[in-house]
C-alpha distance (Angstrom), angle and dihedral (degrees) to the residues before:
residue distance angle dihedral
X1 . . .
X2 3.74 . .
X3 3.84 92.6 .
X4 3.83 93.3 52.6
X5 3.80 91.5 44.1
X6 3.86 89.3 53.2
X7 3.74 90.6 45.1
X8 3.81 93.3 52.5
X9 3.87 89.8 47.0
X10 3.80 90.3 51.1
X11 3.85 92.5 50.2
X12 3.79 90.0 46.8
X13 3.85 92.1 49.3
X14 3.77 90.7 46.7
X15 3.84 91.5 51.9
X16 3.80 94.0 45.1
X17 3.87 93.7 47.4
X18 3.72 92.5 44.8
X19 3.79 91.9 49.5
X20 3.80 96.8 45.9
X21 3.82 95.2 41.9
X22 3.76 91.2 41.9
X23 3.82 95.2 51.1
X24 3.70 92.4 45.3
X25 3.77 92.9 47.9
X26 3.88 91.4 47.5
X27 3.90 91.2 51.0
X28 3.80 94.6 40.7
X29 3.81 94.2 51.2
X30 3.81 95.7 30.0
X31 3.76 92.6 -129.0
X32 3.80 124.1 174.3
X33 3.84 119.8 -157.8
X34 3.81 116.4 -145.9
X35 3.72 124.7 -169.2
X36 3.79 120.1 -177.3
X37 3.76 91.0 -9.5
X38 3.83 92.9 -56.8
X39 3.69 126.1 111.0
X40 3.82 112.4 -115.6
X41 3.77 119.5 -144.3
X42 3.82 113.1 -111.2
X43 3.79 93.7 -117.0
X44 3.84 92.5 52.4
X45 3.82 90.4 46.8
X46 3.80 91.0 51.4
X47 3.81 91.8 43.8
X48 3.77 90.9 53.6
X49 3.75 91.7 50.1
X50 3.81 90.7 46.1
X51 3.84 90.8 53.7
X52 3.73 89.3 49.4
X53 3.76 92.2 51.3
X54 3.87 91.0 48.7
X55 3.82 89.1 51.5
X56 3.78 91.0 49.8
X57 3.84 90.6 48.7
X58 3.83 91.0 50.3
X59 3.81 91.8 48.7
X60 3.85 90.2 48.6
X61 3.86 89.3 49.3
X62 3.80 91.6 50.4
X63 3.89 90.3 49.9
X64 3.83 93.2 47.6
X65 3.73 92.8 46.8
X66 3.76 94.2 46.1
X67 3.83 92.1 49.0
X68 3.91 91.0 45.8
X69 3.85 90.3 47.0
X70 3.80 91.1 49.1
X71 3.81 90.6 50.5
X72 3.80 92.1 48.5
X73 3.79 90.7 46.5
X74 3.79 93.1 50.7
X75 3.80 89.9 47.4
X76 3.81 91.5 53.1
X77 3.86 90.7 46.8
X78 3.82 89.8 54.7
X79 3.81 93.3 45.4
X80 3.77 90.0 49.1
X81 3.78 92.9 48.5
X82 3.84 91.1 49.6
X83 3.87 89.0 49.9
X84 3.74 91.9 50.7
X85 3.82 93.0 47.3
X86 3.86 89.9 49.3
X87 3.77 91.1 50.9
X88 3.78 92.1 44.2
X89 3.83 92.3 51.7
X90 3.75 98.4 39.4
X91 3.81 102.6 33.7
X92 3.85 94.1 115.8
X93 3.81 91.6 53.8
X94 3.79 91.4 45.2
X95 3.91 91.2 49.4
X96 3.86 92.0 49.4
X97 3.86 89.9 46.8
X98 3.81 91.3 50.9
X99 3.79 92.0 48.1
X100 3.79 92.8 48.1
X101 3.81 90.0 48.3
X102 3.84 91.9 50.0
X103 3.83 91.7 49.8
X104 3.73 100.3 44.0
X105 3.83 103.7 36.6
X106 3.75 117.4 115.9
X107 3.74 112.2 -97.7
X108 3.82 116.3 -157.4
X109 3.81 113.2 -118.0
X110 3.80 117.1 -122.9
X111 3.82 121.1 -120.9
X112 3.73 90.2 -113.1
X113 3.74 92.9 57.4
X114 3.85 91.5 47.7
X115 3.88 91.3 49.9
X116 3.74 91.0 50.6
X117 3.76 91.1 49.0
X118 3.81 93.8 50.9
X119 3.91 91.3 49.2
X120 3.80 91.3 55.4
X121 3.75 94.1 52.8
């Protein structure tokens, strides 16, 4: 939820900044935008540029996430390969360690065994 909230805030900020900077730039420089020989209203011109900026931001976000995702995926593959190599090389040692642990671990005594032990004393 936080990611999408941040994404929506980033899109809103991009639209707002593009609109305010675009309107002020158009008024400051007295620029008219023509498309197909027709004069485009300043609000429509800024809106088109804002949409183009949002599309560019989304494309950049997709590229960054795919590159980051690829790096994480390669890192996990390397870590998994090293873990498999370690298990493959040291499996006899690990097997003996697990057997020793299973044999020597402290087992809790049942109440019946404790009661029998106290009667015999």
